[in-house]
N, C-alpha and C positions, 0 to 999 in steps of 0.2 A: 071446835076449832076456834083459835083466837085470831085476831086481826093479822098478826105477823105471819101466821101459817097461810092464811088466804092470800096475802101479798106475795109470799114466796111461790105459791102455786100459780098465781096469775102471772108472775114474772117468768116462770118456767114455761108456761103456755105461750106467752108473748115471744120469748126467745126462740122457741121451736118454730113458731109461725114465721119469724124474721129469717131464720136459717133456711126454712123451706122456700120462702119467697126468693131469697138470694139464689138458691140452687135452681129454681125455675127460670129466673132471669138469666143466669149463667148458661144453662142448657139452651135456652131459646137463642141467646146471642151466638153461641158456638154453632148452632144449626143454620143461622142466617148466612146466606151467601153474599159476598161483597158486590156481586154484579149479576144481572139476570142471565148472562151467558154461561154461567158455570153450572156443572152438574156433578154428581158423585163420581162420574167416570172421567172427569177432566181435572186438571190441576191449575192452580194459579201460581205464578212466579212467586217465590218466597220473599222477594224484595217488595218494598212499598211501590205504589204506582210511581212511575217516572213523572217528574214535573218539569216541563220545559227543558228537556234534555234528550240525549240519544237513548234508545233502548239497546242494551247490550245483553245478548243471549249467550249463556254458557252452553256450548254444544254437547258437553258430556251429560247434561241434565235432560236432554230431549229424548223422548221415547215414542212409541207408537200411539200413545195417548196424548192428544194435544195439550200443550201448556199455553196458557193465556197470559199475556204481558200487558197490563193496563198502563195507560199514560194519560196525562193531562197536559195538553199542548195549547198554549194561548187560551186557556179556560175551557177547552173542548175535551171531553172525555172520549178516549178511543182505546182500541185494543188490537194487539198483534197476536196471532197464534203461530206456534211452531210445532211441527210434528215430524217424526221420523217415518219416511215411506218404507214400503216393503223392500226396496232396493238399497236401503241404508242411507239414502240422502235425506238431508233435513230440508223441509219445505216450510216456507213462511207466507203468510197472507194477513191482510187486515181482516179482523173479525166483523165484516159487514158484507152483505150481498151486493154483487154488481148490479142487480136489477132492483132489489127491494130496499136498498139503503135509505131512501127518502121516506119510507113508511114509518121509520122509528123502531120497527121490529125486525129489520133485515139483518139480524145477527145470528150466529150459529151456536147451537148447543150440541153436545156429544150424545149420541145414542148408539151404544155398542161401538162398532168400528166405522161409524158414519157421522158426519156433521149434518145437522138438520136446520134449515132456515126457519126461523121462528115466525116469519111472515107468511110464506107460501107453502112451507112444508117440504121443499125440495131436499132430497137426500144426496149427500156428496161424500164419496170415498176419500180416505186420507191420501191415497196415491195420486189423486188428481189435484191436491192442493198445490198451488203455484204453477201447475202445468196447464190446467184448463183456464181459458180466458174467454170472457163474454158469457152471457147467460146468467142463470141463477147459481152462483157459486162465490166463494170468498174472493175478495179482490186480491190478486197475487202480488207479492213483493218479489219481483224477479231480480236476477243478479245485478243489473245496472242500478238498482235502488238500495243496495245493501253492500256492506263490506264483510267479506267472509275470510276468516283465518282458520287454522286448525282447531282453535279453542273457542272462538266466539263468532257470532254474527251480530253486526252492528247496523241498526237502522237509525240514520241520523235525524236530528231534530228537524232539519230542513225538509226531509222526506215526510216525516210525521206531520209537519206544519201543512204541507201540500195536501195531506189526506184529511185534514180537519173538515173539509167541505162534505165528505161522504159520511161523516159522523154527526153532523149538525143536528139531525133529528133523532139520533140514537136514544133509546129509552132503556 
């Protein structure tokens, strides 16, 4: 073999290694979840995280599997979840536990048809979202804290700003 043949062979190996490395990085990036509260059974709103604005939820997109809506309000990361209950109503809550929020791990992940607090392990059924108040469950966003139309649910920046205190330690 001459020197040119060796260079072609080395370049081919280097090209294969580079393509393989790019593929590995792309796969790893696609598997990375944007937030600790997401699981394979949940969905993240398709829009980017809301920044210092209202969260507007399209009701037609809500199913029995919770959808999480991330927001950054006044520099604090927070999240709202919306889910369709078995009676067809759409329920909303802040994705943080009323008891465990200050632990930094008091957020919920989906496990089958339940939400599970990542701090204490309490399991919480979808039908109880927004209805159950007090105790270890997601902080409800009740009717007086949102604007509901046939097509949307809006949680105002003012309400989101008030909730930043319960997300201050969120990890």
